[in-house]
C-alpha positions in Angstrom: -13.0 -12.8 -17.0 -14.1 -10.6 -14.1 -14.2 -11.5 -10.4 -17.2 -13.4 -9.2 -20.1 -11.4 -7.7 -20.9 -11.5 -4.0 -24.5 -12.3 -3.0 -26.4 -11.4 0.2 -29.8 -12.9 0.8 -32.9 -11.0 2.1 -31.8 -11.8 5.7 -28.5 -10.1 5.1 -26.6 -13.4 5.2 -23.8 -14.2 2.7 -24.5 -16.7 0.0 -22.2 -18.4 -2.6 -20.6 -15.9 -5.0 -21.9 -16.3 -8.5 -20.7 -15.7 -12.1 -21.1 -12.1 -13.4 -23.5 -13.4 -16.1 -25.8 -14.9 -13.4 -25.7 -11.6 -11.6 -26.7 -9.6 -14.7 -29.6 -12.0 -15.2 -30.9 -11.5 -11.6 -30.6 -7.8 -11.9 -32.4 -7.6 -15.3 -35.2 -9.8 -13.9 -35.4 -7.4 -10.9 -34.8 -10.3 -8.5 -31.8 -8.6 -7.0 -30.5 -5.0 -6.4 -27.0 -3.6 -6.3 -25.9 -3.4 -2.6 -22.3 -2.3 -3.3 -20.2 -1.6 -6.4 -16.7 -2.3 -5.0 -16.5 -5.2 -4.4 -19.6 -5.8 -6.5 -22.3 -7.2 -4.3 -26.0 -7.8 -4.9 -28.9 -8.2 -2.5 -31.6 -10.8 -3.2 -35.1 -9.4 -2.9 -36.7 -12.8 -2.1 -35.8 -15.4 0.5 -34.0 -18.4 -0.9 -34.2 -21.7 1.0 -32.3 -25.0 0.9 -29.2 -23.6 -0.6 -26.0 -25.5 -0.1 -23.3 -23.1 1.1 -19.8 -23.9 -0.2 -17.1 -22.8 2.2 -14.5 -20.3 0.9 -10.9 -19.7 1.9 -9.2 -16.3 2.1 -5.6 -16.5 1.0 -3.2 -13.7 1.8 0.3 -12.9 0.5 1.5 -10.0 2.7 3.9 -7.5 1.1 5.6 -4.3 2.0 4.0 -2.2 -0.7 1.3 -4.5 -2.1 -0.6 -7.3 -0.4 -2.3 -10.0 -2.6 -5.7 -11.4 -1.7 -7.6 -14.3 -3.2 -10.8 -16.2 -2.6 -10.6 -19.9 -3.3 -13.6 -22.3 -3.5 -12.3 -25.9 -3.3 -9.8 -25.7 -6.2 -11.2 -22.6 -8.0 -9.9 -19.1 -7.7 -13.1 -17.0 -8.0 -11.9 -13.6 -6.7 -8.6 -11.7 -6.5 -7.4 -8.3 -5.4 -4.2 -6.4 -4.9 -4.1 -3.9 -2.0 -1.6 -1.1 -2.2 -0.5 0.3 1.1 0.2 4.0 1.9 3.0 3.3 4.4 5.5 5.7 2.9 2.9 8.5 2.9 2.3 7.9 6.6 6.0 8.0 7.3 6.4 11.3 5.4 3.4 12.9 7.1 4.8 12.0 10.6 8.2 13.4 9.7 6.6 16.6 8.4 4.5 16.9 11.6 7.6 16.3 13.8 9.5 19.1 12.0 6.6 21.5 12.2 6.2 20.8 16.0 9.9 21.2 16.6 9.9 24.5 14.8 6.9 25.8 16.7 8.4 24.6 20.0 11.6 26.5 19.3 9.7 29.7 18.3 7.1 29.7 21.1 8.6 28.1 24.2 12.2 29.4 24.3 13.8 26.2 23.1 12.0 23.8 25.6 13.4 20.3 24.8 11.0 17.7 23.5 9.3 15.5 26.1 10.4 11.9 26.1 10.1 10.3 29.6 6.3 10.6 30.1 5.1 8.2 27.4 5.3 4.5 27.4 4.8 2.3 24.4 2.6 -0.7 24.8 3.9 -4.3 24.4 4.3 -5.4 20.8 4.1 -1.8 19.6 4.5 -1.2 15.8 5.4 2.0 14.1 2.3 3.6 12.5 3.5 2.9 8.9 3.8 -0.8 9.9 0.6 -1.0 11.9 -1.2 0.4 8.9 -0.2 -2.6 6.8 -1.8 -4.9 9.4 -5.0 -2.9 9.8 -5.7 -2.4 6.1 -5.2 -6.1 5.4 -7.5 -7.0 8.4 -10.1 -4.5 7.1 -10.4 -6.3 3.8 -10.5 -9.7 5.5 -13.5 -8.5 7.6 -15.2 -7.1 4.4 -14.8 -10.5 2.7 -16.1 -12.3 5.8 -19.2 -10.0 5.7 -20.0 -10.7 2.1 -18.9 -14.3 1.7 -19.3 -17.6 3.6 -15.6 -17.7 4.6 -14.5 -20.6 6.9 -10.7 -20.6 6.6 -7.8 -18.1 6.3 -4.4 -19.0 4.9 -1.5 -16.5 5.4 2.0 -16.7 3.9 4.2 -16.4 7.0 7.5 -15.6 5.5 10.7 -14.6 7.3 13.6 -13.0 5.4 17.1 -13.5 6.6 18.4 -9.9 6.1 22.0 -10.8 6.5 21.7 -13.7 4.1 20.3 -11.3 1.5 23.2 -9.0 2.1 25.9 -11.7 2.0 24.8 -15.2 0.7 28.1 -16.7 2.0 27.6 -15.5 5.6 28.1 -18.0 8.4 29.1 -18.4 12.1 30.4 -15.4 14.0 29.9 -13.1 10.9 26.2 -12.9 11.9 27.3 -11.1 15.1 29.8 -8.6 13.5 27.5 -6.3 11.6 28.2 -4.6 8.3 31.4 -2.7 9.2 33.5 -4.5 11.8 36.6 -2.3 12.5 35.5 0.7 10.3 34.1 4.1 10.8 31.4 5.0 8.3 33.2 8.0 6.7 36.6 6.1 6.5 34.8 3.1 4.9 33.2 5.3 2.3 36.4 7.1 1.5 38.1 3.7 0.8 35.1 2.3 -1.0 34.9 5.2 -3.4 38.7 5.7 -3.8 38.7 9.1 -2.0 37.1 10.9 -4.9 33.7 12.3 -5.8 31.4 9.5 -6.9 29.8 11.7 -9.6 32.6 13.8 -11.1 35.7 12.1 -9.9 37.3 15.2 -8.2 40.1 14.4 -5.8 41.8 16.5 -3.1 38.7 18.4 -2.2 36.4 18.3 0.9 33.9 15.4 0.4 30.5 15.0 1.9 28.4 11.9 2.7 25.6 11.6 0.0 22.5 9.4 -0.2 22.3 7.6 -3.6 18.5 7.2 -3.2 17.3 10.5 -1.5 16.0 10.2 2.1 13.1 12.5 1.1 12.0 9.7 -1.2 12.3 6.8 1.2 16.1 6.3 1.1 17.8 4.9 4.2 21.1 5.4 6.0 22.4 1.9 5.1 26.0 1.8 4.0 24.9 0.5 0.6 22.8 3.7 0.0 25.7 6.0 0.9 28.5 7.4 -1.3 30.8 10.5 -1.1 30.4 13.6 -3.3 31.9 17.1 -3.5 29.8 20.0 -2.4 29.0 21.1 -5.9 27.7 17.6 -7.0 25.8 17.1 -3.7 24.0 20.4 -4.1 23.3 19.8 -7.8 21.8 16.4 -7.1 19.7 17.5 -4.2 16.7 15.3 -3.9 16.7 14.2 -7.5 16.6 10.5 -8.4 20.1 9.3 -9.4 18.7 8.0 -12.7 17.5 11.5 -13.6 20.7 13.2 -12.3 22.9 10.9 -14.4 20.6 10.5 -17.3 23.4 11.6 -19.7 26.0 9.4 -18.1 24.7 5.9 -18.5 28.1 4.2 -17.9 28.7 6.0 -14.7 25.1 5.3 -13.5 25.5 1.6 -14.2 28.8 1.6 -12.3 27.4 3.3 -9.2 24.3 1.1 -9.1 26.4 -2.0 -9.4 28.2 -1.0 -6.2 25.0 -0.1 -4.4 23.0 -3.0 -3.0 19.3 -3.7 -2.8 17.7 -2.0 0.2 16.3 -4.2 2.9 13.5 -1.9 4.1 10.8 -3.9 2.4 12.0 -7.3 3.8 12.3 -5.8 7.3 8.7 -4.5 7.1 7.4 -7.9 6.3 9.4 -9.5 9.1 8.1 -6.9 11.6 4.4 -7.3 10.8 4.0 -11.0 10.1 3.1 -12.1 13.6 1.0 -9.1 14.3 -1.1 -9.9 11.2 -1.3 -13.6 12.2 -2.6 -12.7 15.7 -5.1 -10.2 14.2 -6.4 -12.9 11.9 -6.8 -15.4 14.7 -8.9 -12.9 16.6 -11.6 -13.2 13.8 -12.4 -16.6 15.2 -11.8 -18.5 11.9 -9.4 -21.3 11.3 -6.0 -19.7 10.4 -3.2 -21.7 8.8 0.2 -20.6 7.3 2.4 -21.4 4.4 6.0 -20.5 3.6 7.4 -18.4 0.8 9.2 -21.4 -0.7 6.0 -23.4 -0.7 4.2 -20.6 -2.5 6.9 -20.4 -5.2 6.9 -24.2 -5.6 3.1 -24.3 -6.0 3.2 -21.5 -8.5 6.0 -23.0 -10.6 4.5 -26.5 -10.5 1.1 -25.3 -11.7 2.7 -22.9 -14.3 0.9 -19.8 -12.9 2.1 -16.3 -13.8 3.6 -14.3 -11.0 1.5 -11.6 -9.5 0.5 -10.6 -6.0 -3.0 -12.0 -6.1 -2.0 -15.3 -7.8 0.8 -15.7 -5.3 -1.8 -15.4 -2.6 -3.9 -18.1 -4.3 -0.8 -20.4 -4.2 -0.2 -20.0 -0.5 -0.4 -23.2 1.7 -1.2 -26.7 0.6 -2.3 -26.7 -3.0 -2.9 -29.9 -5.1 -4.4 -28.2 -8.1 -5.7 -24.7 -9.0 -8.1 -23.4 -11.6 -8.1 -19.6 -12.1 -11.7 -18.5 -13.0 -10.9 -14.8 -13.1 -8.2 -12.7 -14.8 -9.1 -9.2 -13.7 -8.3 -8.6 -10.0 -9.7 -5.6 -8.1 -6.9 -3.0 -7.6 -7.3 -1.4 -4.2 -5.3 1.6 -3.0 -5.4 2.9 0.6 -6.2 6.7 0.5 -6.7 7.5 4.2 -9.6 9.4 5.7 -8.4 13.0 5.3 -6.6 15.0 7.8 -7.4 16.8 11.1 -4.9 19.5 10.4 -6.8 22.8 10.2 -3.8 25.1 9.5 -2.2 24.4 6.1 1.5 25.2 5.9 4.0 25.6 3.1 7.2 23.5 2.8 8.9 25.8 5.3 6.2 25.3 8.0 4.6 28.7 7.7 0.8 29.0 7.7 -0.7 29.6 4.2 -4.4 28.7 4.6 -7.1 27.5 6.9 -9.1 24.3 6.3 -12.8 24.2 7.2 -13.9 22.0 10.0 -16.7 20.2 8.1 -15.9 17.1 5.9 -19.2 17.2 4.0 -20.7 19.7 1.5 -24.1 19.2 0.0 -24.0 15.5 1.1 -20.7 14.7 -0.6 -17.2 14.2 0.8 -13.8 13.8 -0.8 -13.3 10.2 -2.0 -17.0 9.5 -2.9 -17.5 7.6 -6.2 -20.1 9.3 -8.3 -21.9 9.2 -11.7 -21.8 12.5 -13.5 -24.3 13.4 -16.2 -23.2 16.7 -17.7 -25.8 18.0 -20.3 -23.8 20.6 -22.1 -20.4 22.3 -22.3 -16.9 21.3 -23.0 -17.1 18.1 -20.8 -20.7 17.1 -21.7 -21.3 13.4 -21.3 -21.5 10.6 -18.7 -18.7 9.8 -16.4 -17.9 7.7 -13.3 -15.1 8.7 -11.0 -13.9 9.9 -7.6 -14.5 13.4 -6.5 -12.6 15.9 -4.4 -14.9 18.5 -2.8 -14.6 22.2 -2.3 -16.8 24.2 0.0 -18.5 25.8 -2.9 -20.6 24.2 -5.7 -17.6 23.2 -7.8 -16.1 19.8 -7.2 -13.1 18.1 -8.9 -14.1 14.9 -10.8 -11.1 12.6 -11.0 -11.0 10.1 -13.9 -8.2 7.6 -14.7 -6.4 10.0 -17.2 -7.9 13.4 -16.5 -9.8 15.6 -14.1 -12.1 18.6 -14.4 -14.5 20.7 -12.3 -18.2 19.7 -12.1 -21.3 21.1 -10.3 -22.7 18.8 -7.6 -26.2 19.1 -9.1 -25.0 16.8 -12.0 -23.7 14.1 -9.6 -25.3 10.9 -8.4 -23.6 9.0 -5.5 -22.4 5.5 -6.4 -20.5 4.6 -3.3 -19.5 6.6 -0.2 -15.8 7.1 0.6 -14.4 4.2 2.7 -10.7 5.0 2.7 -9.8 3.2 -0.6 -9.8 3.9 -4.3 -10.7 1.2 -6.8 -9.7 0.3 -10.3 -9.1 -2.7 -12.5 
């Protein structure tokens, strides 16, 4: 069953969401028009009076990579969504920009050092990749408030004990000693990996510190992500995933992964953003309450509900009973709003192209969702998808499993780009 449909009256005020069958009936009788496709919203053409508005509650399960959203009416879950963040992409872009600026500074200004004392961070500052999680979640809360009669917000306010995750038996003064009391990192790694290459077992050769999960793919400098390797193995592995590098040595792969521990980056991100999100939600003026992660799990287990991000969100807070009226959540993915960078560079930082200043061409921009009616040719037919524009009459139409070029004269706009991609 699909999500319920949002309804806006002729005065542009939100009404009670309705079943998709009722929405189809109103559209076929021409009593309503489509206002927005994602999330699907209809606009009533005639004024409706004496309608009892049922209050809705937005429930949020914040996550590091995916945030679950659910709309609950009394005890009924009528709408769900899973919002995928782009935090790692933001981090990678900032690191790339930093490297390019450093390279340009060294080439153009005779090795002038980077400035550092003339900028002050504001209070409660968050890194851009963390602030993004707060702002994209708040964006969708505001969208739901605009299209639904929302009166309450419930957020899962979870705090992870990172040292408890690392060592379940930790207690007392051990909390103050860190991961390696009395050790240097290199000496610790040499003892941990028996002073031999982790991958080939070579001894009595110079060994280098190696990241098991590559830094270029989000790996960290935590001790659990470090090993030692000879120069040959370190060079051969490069930025490859360890599962690909050791695809023919499953026993060795299993042994290495058993010694490496689960990274704490995701738990730390949730810890850092929980109060920022809570304060942002309070600024909406609605009633905001919280629930714990343990309470969410208890509710989900007691009600025998499958685990997923949006159903976890529905179980946040005080829940006596729950009836799930939808089984197809809207899958949202943050895509950004393009880039201001005019000079395109290669992986070494050298210029390779120039981007036009304009973002639109013939009324379209990258990210628009369109209908394509192609009358003839290899790709003749009707399609709905996301486009990427070029500054010539040949756009790229992106479908779930393929993409091809299409002339803009065959395109009809469905929804303008708003920074997200949509799927089910």
